[in-house]
LOTIKE-711452 format. One record per atom (N, C-alpha, C): x negated, y negated, z negated; residue number from 1; residue in three letters; atom name. Coordinates in pm, 1 decimal. Example, Ala and Ser with C-alpha at 12.3 -4.5 7.8 and 13.67 -1.06 7.14 Angstrom:
<rs>
       c1       c2       c3 num residu atome
  -1319.0    569.0   -780.0   1    ALA     N
  -1230.0    450.0   -780.0   1    ALA    CA
  -1320.0    330.0   -780.0   1    ALA     C
  -1285.0    225.0   -708.0   2    SER     N
  -1367.0    106.0   -714.0   2    SER    CA
  -1290.0     -3.0   -787.0   2    SER     C
</rs>
This chain:
<rs>
       c1       c2       c3 num residu atome
   -354.5  -2195.8   -700.0   1    MET     N
   -395.3  -2061.2   -735.6   1    MET    CA
   -533.8  -2066.1   -796.8   1    MET     C
   -552.0  -1985.3   -896.6   2    ARG     N
   -681.0  -1974.8   -962.7   2    ARG    CA
   -691.9  -1834.5  -1021.1   2    ARG     C
   -810.1  -1780.0  -1022.1   3    ILE     N
   -835.0  -1650.5  -1083.6   3    ILE    CA
   -911.8  -1677.1  -1212.7   3    ILE     C
   -855.3  -1636.6  -1325.3   4    ASN     N
   -921.6  -1653.5  -1455.0   4    ASN    CA
  -1029.6  -1548.2  -1469.8   4    ASN     C
  -1152.0  -1591.6  -1495.4   5    VAL     N
  -1265.2  -1501.6  -1510.5   5    VAL    CA
  -1283.8  -1474.9  -1659.0   5    VAL     C
  -1269.0  -1348.2  -1699.7   6    GLU     N
  -1279.9  -1309.9  -1839.7   6    GLU    CA
  -1388.6  -1205.2  -1857.2   6    GLU     C
  -1433.4  -1190.3  -1980.4   7    GLY     N
  -1532.2  -1088.1  -2013.2   7    GLY    CA
  -1466.4   -952.5  -2021.8   7    GLY     C
  -1542.7   -855.1  -2062.0   8    GLY     N
  -1490.3   -719.6  -2073.4   8    GLY    CA
  -1537.3   -635.7  -1957.2   8    GLY     C
  -1542.7   -507.8  -1979.9   9    VAL     N
  -1594.5   -416.5  -1878.3   9    VAL    CA
  -1488.9   -311.1  -1847.3   9    VAL     C
  -1466.4   -288.1  -1719.8  10    LEU     N
  -1376.0   -182.3  -1674.8  10    LEU    CA
  -1458.8    -67.8  -1619.4  10    LEU     C
  -1407.0     54.5  -1622.4  11    PRO     N
  -1479.1    164.6  -1559.2  11    PRO    CA
  -1494.7    136.9  -1410.3  11    PRO     C
  -1609.8    171.0  -1352.9  12    PRO     N
  -1630.9    141.3  -1211.5  12    PRO    CA
  -1536.8    219.4  -1120.9  12    PRO     C
  -1489.2    153.8  -1016.6  13    SER     N
  -1410.3    217.4   -912.5  13    SER    CA
  -1473.1    174.3   -781.5  13    SER     C
  -1550.8    259.2   -722.0  14    TYR     N
  -1626.5    219.9   -605.2  14    TYR    CA
  -1548.6    234.7   -475.1  14    TYR     C
  -1439.0    309.5   -477.1  15    ALA     N
  -1358.2    321.2   -356.4  15    ALA    CA
  -1290.5    187.1   -330.3  15    ALA     C
  -1290.9    139.5   -205.2  16    PRO     N
  -1223.1     11.6   -177.1  16    PRO    CA
  -1076.2     17.9   -215.2  16    PRO     C
  -1033.5    -80.5   -295.2  17    ARG     N
   -892.8    -92.2   -331.9  17    ARG    CA
   -863.2   -238.4   -361.2  17    ARG     C
   -737.5   -276.5   -340.8  18    VAL     N
   -695.8   -414.4   -364.3  18    VAL    CA
   -727.3   -451.4   -508.8  18    VAL     C
   -792.9   -565.6   -526.7  19    GLY     N
   -832.6   -612.4   -658.6  19    GLY    CA
   -982.2   -603.7   -682.2  19    GLY     C
  -1052.2   -519.6   -605.5  20    ASN     N
  -1197.0   -511.6   -620.7  20    ASN    CA
  -1261.5   -644.8   -583.8  20    ASN     C
  -1368.9   -679.0   -654.5  21    VAL     N
  -1444.2   -802.3   -630.8  21    VAL    CA
  -1586.5   -764.7   -592.8  21    VAL     C
  -1634.6   -823.0   -483.9  22    TYR     N
  -1768.2   -794.0   -432.2  22    TYR    CA
  -1849.7   -922.3   -422.6  22    TYR     C
  -1981.3   -915.0   -443.7  23    PRO     N
  -2063.3  -1034.2   -424.4  23    PRO    CA
  -2073.4  -1066.8   -276.3  23    PRO     C
  -2066.1  -1194.5   -243.2  24    ALA     N
  -2083.1  -1236.3   -103.8  24    ALA    CA
  -2229.2  -1217.3    -65.9  24    ALA     C
  -2252.8  -1181.7     56.5  25    ARG     N
  -2389.0  -1159.6    105.5  25    ARG    CA
  -2416.3  -1254.2    222.0  25    ARG     C
  -2530.0  -1318.0    219.0  26    GLY     N
  -2574.1  -1401.3    329.9  26    GLY    CA
  -2494.0  -1528.2    349.3  26    GLY     C
  -2547.7  -1620.1    428.4  27    GLY     N
  -2478.7  -1743.6    461.6  27    GLY    CA
  -2453.9  -1831.9    341.0  27    GLY     C
  -2364.1  -1928.7    359.0  28    LYS     N
  -2331.0  -2023.9    253.3  28    LYS    CA
  -2272.8  -1953.7    131.7  28    LYS     C
  -2182.4  -1859.1    154.2  29    ALA     N
  -2116.3  -1790.6     42.7  29    ALA    CA
  -2217.3  -1714.3    -43.0  29    ALA     C
  -2308.5  -1645.7     20.5  30    GLY     N
  -2409.0  -1569.4    -53.1  30    GLY    CA
  -2505.8  -1658.1   -129.2  30    GLY     C
  -2548.4  -1767.0    -66.3  31    SER     N
  -2644.9  -1855.9   -131.4  31    SER    CA
  -2583.7  -1929.9   -249.8  31    SER     C
  -2452.3  -1945.3   -250.6  32    ARG     N
  -2384.8  -2014.6   -360.7  32    ARG    CA
  -2332.2  -1919.0   -468.1  32    ARG     C
  -2352.0  -1788.6   -447.7  33    GLY     N
  -2308.7  -1691.1   -547.2  33    GLY    CA
  -2159.2  -1668.9   -551.1  33    GLY     C
  -2091.3  -1696.2   -439.6  34    TRP     N
  -1947.0  -1676.8   -434.5  34    TRP    CA
  -1913.3  -1528.5   -431.1  34    TRP     C
  -1786.0  -1498.9   -449.9  35    LEU     N
  -1738.6  -1361.5   -457.6  35    LEU    CA
  -1626.3  -1337.9   -357.8  35    LEU     C
  -1613.5  -1213.9   -313.4  36    TYR     N
  -1505.2  -1173.1   -225.0  36    TYR    CA
  -1406.7  -1088.1   -305.0  36    TYR     C
  -1279.1  -1127.2   -305.7  37    VAL     N
  -1174.0  -1051.8   -373.4  37    VAL    CA
  -1091.7   -980.7   -266.4  37    VAL     C
  -1085.4   -849.0   -272.6  38    LEU     N
  -1008.3   -771.6   -175.5  38    LEU    CA
   -859.8   -789.9   -205.2  38    LEU     C
   -788.0   -858.6   -113.7  39    VAL     N
   -646.5   -889.4   -136.2  39    VAL    CA
   -551.9   -800.9    -55.2  39    VAL     C
   -600.3   -738.2     51.0  40    ALA     N
   -513.9   -651.5    132.1  40    ALA    CA
   -598.4   -564.4    223.7  40    ALA     C
   -538.8   -452.2    262.2  41    MET     N
   -599.1   -362.9    361.2  41    MET    CA
   -492.5   -337.0    466.8  41    MET     C
   -526.2   -356.0    593.2  42    THR     N
   -429.4   -340.7    700.4  42    THR    CA
   -400.9   -193.1    727.0  42    THR     C
   -291.6   -170.1    797.1  43    GLU     N
   -262.3    -35.8    845.0  43    GLU    CA
   -367.3      0.8    949.6  43    GLU     C
   -401.8    128.9    960.3  44    PRO     N
   -502.0    168.5   1059.8  44    PRO    CA
   -460.3    129.0   1200.8  44    PRO     C
   -555.2     81.7   1276.0  45    ASP     N
   -534.7     40.2   1414.0  45    ASP    CA
   -617.0    133.5   1502.2  45    ASP     C
   -561.1    176.6   1615.7  46    ARG     N
   -632.2    269.7   1704.9  46    ARG    CA
   -768.3    217.0   1745.9  46    ARG     C
   -776.8     87.8   1767.5  47    LEU     N
   -899.8     28.4   1817.8  47    LEU    CA
   -997.4     -8.3   1706.7  47    LEU     C
   -947.3    -66.8   1597.4  48    PHE     N
  -1036.6   -120.9   1494.6  48    PHE    CA
  -1032.3    -46.5   1361.3  48    PHE     C
   -941.4     46.3   1341.7  49    GLY     N
   -930.9    113.9   1213.4  49    GLY    CA
   -869.2     23.2   1108.8  49    GLY     C
   -908.5     40.3    982.3  50    VAL     N
   -856.6    -39.6    871.2  50    VAL    CA
   -943.6   -163.7    853.9  50    VAL     C
   -878.1   -278.9    838.9  51    THR     N
   -948.7   -404.0    811.6  51    THR    CA
   -918.9   -446.2    668.9  51    THR     C
  -1023.5   -486.9    595.5  52    CYS     N
  -1009.9   -534.7    458.7  52    CYS    CA
  -1009.8   -686.8    459.8  52    CYS     C
   -909.2   -746.5    398.2  53    LEU     N
   -893.1   -891.8    396.2  53    LEU    CA
   -932.8   -944.7    259.0  53    LEU     C
  -1018.6  -1047.4    258.9  54    PHE     N
  -1076.0  -1099.8    135.3  54    PHE    CA
  -1045.3  -1247.0    115.3  54    PHE     C
  -1027.7  -1284.5    -11.1  55    LEU     N
  -1022.5  -1423.1    -53.5  55    LEU    CA
  -1160.6  -1453.5   -111.3  55    LEU     C
  -1224.5  -1559.0    -62.8  56    THR     N
  -1355.2  -1599.0   -114.2  56    THR    CA
  -1334.1  -1697.4   -228.1  56    THR     C
  -1395.4  -1670.2   -343.7  57    VAL     N
  -1381.1  -1756.6   -460.7  57    VAL    CA
  -1518.1  -1792.1   -516.8  57    VAL     C
  -1523.1  -1906.1   -588.3  58    THR     N
  -1644.5  -1943.7   -658.1  58    THR    CA
  -1660.6  -1855.1   -781.0  58    THR     C
  -1772.3  -1864.6   -847.1  59    ARG     N
  -1794.3  -1788.6   -970.5  59    ARG    CA
  -1696.0  -1830.4  -1079.6  59    ARG     C
  -1637.5  -1949.1  -1066.1  60    GLU     N
  -1537.8  -1996.0  -1162.6  60    GLU    CA
  -1397.0  -1950.7  -1125.8  60    GLU     C
  -1379.4  -1889.7  -1008.2  61    GLY     N
  -1250.3  -1836.9   -966.9  61    GLY    CA
  -1168.2  -1925.9   -876.6  61    GLY     C
  -1225.1  -2036.7   -828.8  62    SER     N
  -1151.9  -2126.2   -737.7  62    SER    CA
  -1163.5  -2077.2   -594.5  62    SER     C
  -1052.0  -2065.8   -521.7  63    PRO     N
  -1057.3  -2020.9   -382.4  63    PRO    CA
  -1127.6  -2123.3   -293.3  63    PRO     C
  -1211.6  -2072.8   -202.2  64    VAL     N
  -1283.3  -2161.3   -110.5  64    VAL    CA
  -1280.2  -2112.1     33.9  64    VAL     C
  -1224.4  -1993.8     58.9  65    GLY     N
  -1219.8  -1944.3    195.9  65    GLY    CA
  -1164.1  -1803.4    204.0  65    GLY     C
  -1166.4  -1750.4    325.2  66    VAL     N
  -1121.6  -1613.8    351.1  66    VAL    CA
  -1217.9  -1548.2    449.2  66    VAL     C
  -1218.3  -1416.0    449.6  67    THR     N
  -1298.8  -1341.5    545.3  67    THR    CA
  -1241.2  -1201.3    558.5  67    THR     C
  -1293.8  -1125.2    650.8  68    GLN     N
  -1248.3   -987.3    669.6  68    GLN    CA
  -1364.4   -900.2    713.2  68    GLN     C
  -1358.3   -773.3    674.9  69    TYR     N
  -1458.7   -674.3    713.3  69    TYR    CA
  -1386.9   -543.5    742.7  69    TYR     C
  -1446.2   -461.7    826.0  70    GLY     N
  -1393.7   -328.9    850.7  70    GLY    CA
  -1413.4   -241.1    728.1  70    GLY     C
  -1322.3   -146.6    708.2  71    LEU     N
  -1328.8    -56.3    593.6  71    LEU    CA
  -1462.9     17.0    589.6  71    LEU     C
  -1514.9     55.5    705.6  72    HIS     N
  -1641.4    128.9    709.1  72    HIS    CA
  -1754.8     48.0    645.8  72    HIS     C
  -1750.7    -84.6    657.6  73    HIS     N
  -1852.1   -170.4    595.5  73    HIS    CA
  -1827.0   -184.4    445.4  73    HIS     C
  -1702.2   -203.5    407.0  74    VAL     N
  -1668.0   -223.1    265.9  74    VAL    CA
  -1702.1    -98.3    184.3  74    VAL     C
  -1692.5     18.6    246.1  75    GLU     N
  -1724.8    143.4    176.2  75    GLU    CA
  -1871.4    149.3    134.0  75    GLU     C
  -1957.4     67.5    193.3  76    THR     N
  -2099.1     64.6    156.3  76    THR    CA
  -2128.1    -39.0     47.7  76    THR     C
  -2028.0   -120.1     11.6  77    MET     N
  -2045.8   -226.6    -86.6  77    MET    CA
  -2010.7   -176.2   -227.0  77    MET     C
  -2072.3   -235.6   -330.1  78    GLU     N
  -2041.5   -199.2   -468.2  78    GLU    CA
  -1968.2   -313.9   -536.0  78    GLU     C
  -1848.6   -287.9   -589.7  79    PRO     N
  -1774.8   -394.5   -658.5  79    PRO    CA
  -1844.1   -433.4   -788.5  79    PRO     C
  -1824.7   -561.0   -826.2  80    VAL     N
  -1882.8   -611.3   -951.0  80    VAL    CA
  -1775.2   -646.0  -1053.3  80    VAL     C
  -1648.8   -648.6  -1011.4  81    ALA     N
  -1538.5   -682.9  -1101.4  81    ALA    CA
  -1408.8   -635.0  -1037.9  81    ALA     C
  -1299.2   -655.8  -1111.1  82    PHE     N
  -1167.5   -616.3  -1062.8  82    PHE    CA
  -1065.3   -719.3  -1108.0  82    PHE     C
   -976.3   -761.9  -1018.2  83    VAL     N
   -869.6   -857.2  -1051.1  83    VAL    CA
   -744.0   -776.5  -1082.3  83    VAL     C
   -705.8   -776.4  -1208.5  84    GLU     N
   -589.1   -699.7  -1251.5  84    GLU    CA
   -460.0   -764.5  -1201.5  84    GLU     C
   -364.9   -681.0  -1162.0  85    GLY     N
   -232.9   -729.2  -1120.8  85    GLY    CA
   -222.0   -768.1   -975.1  85    GLY     C
   -332.1   -780.2   -905.3  86    LEU     N
   -327.2   -822.2   -765.2  86    LEU    CA
   -257.9   -718.6   -678.0  86    LEU     C
   -278.3   -590.9   -709.2  87    GLU     N
   -215.6   -485.0   -629.2  87    GLU    CA
    -64.4   -480.7   -648.7  87    GLU     C
    -13.8   -543.1   -756.9  88    ASP     N
    129.9   -544.8   -784.3  88    ASP    CA
    197.2   -673.5   -738.5  88    ASP     C
    121.6   -763.6   -678.3  89    LEU     N
    176.0   -892.3   -634.2  89    LEU    CA
    285.4   -869.5   -530.9  89    LEU     C
    400.5   -930.8   -553.0  90    ASP     N
    516.0   -912.5   -464.4  90    ASP    CA
    575.2  -1051.6   -437.8  90    ASP     C
    557.4  -1102.2   -318.4  91    LEU     N
    603.3  -1236.0   -281.7  91    LEU    CA
    725.7  -1227.1   -191.6  91    LEU     C
    806.5  -1331.4   -190.0  92    THR     N
    922.8  -1339.1   -102.1  92    THR    CA
    904.0  -1451.8     -2.5  92    THR     C
    924.5  -1422.7    126.0  93    MET     N
    915.5  -1523.9    230.7  93    MET    CA
   1056.8  -1553.3    281.1  93    MET     C
   1091.3  -1679.5    288.8  94    ARG     N
   1221.4  -1721.2    344.1  94    ARG    CA
   1194.9  -1818.0    457.9  94    ARG     C
   1273.0  -1804.3    563.1  95    MET     N
   1257.8  -1888.5    680.0  95    MET    CA
   1308.5  -2030.0    649.6  95    MET     C
   1242.9  -2129.1    705.2  96    LEU     N
   1286.4  -2268.1    692.1  96    LEU    CA
   1393.4  -2297.3    794.6  96    LEU     C
   1487.2  -2388.3    761.2  97    PRO     N
   1595.7  -2419.6    856.5  97    PRO    CA
   1542.5  -2494.5    977.9  97    PRO     C
</rs>
């Protein structure tokens, strides 16, 4: 898997949505300039609310890790890019014999 990084500007969408890309903050990811790509948002949970699931990628688009944050935290972040088509991704899982 690889994310192709292209030029061009999209209108800003600051509401958290699948495909938004955020700069990593703090730690190894932040110091290396890595990015967080929002790949999924969980159903609300009574105890924790909505959790946002991220794929961590380098500036070149290579995956290097994963992380998660609560929706309340992500709502304070500003996206810097958007991955087109990620919200339409539809995979099939089949059980192994």
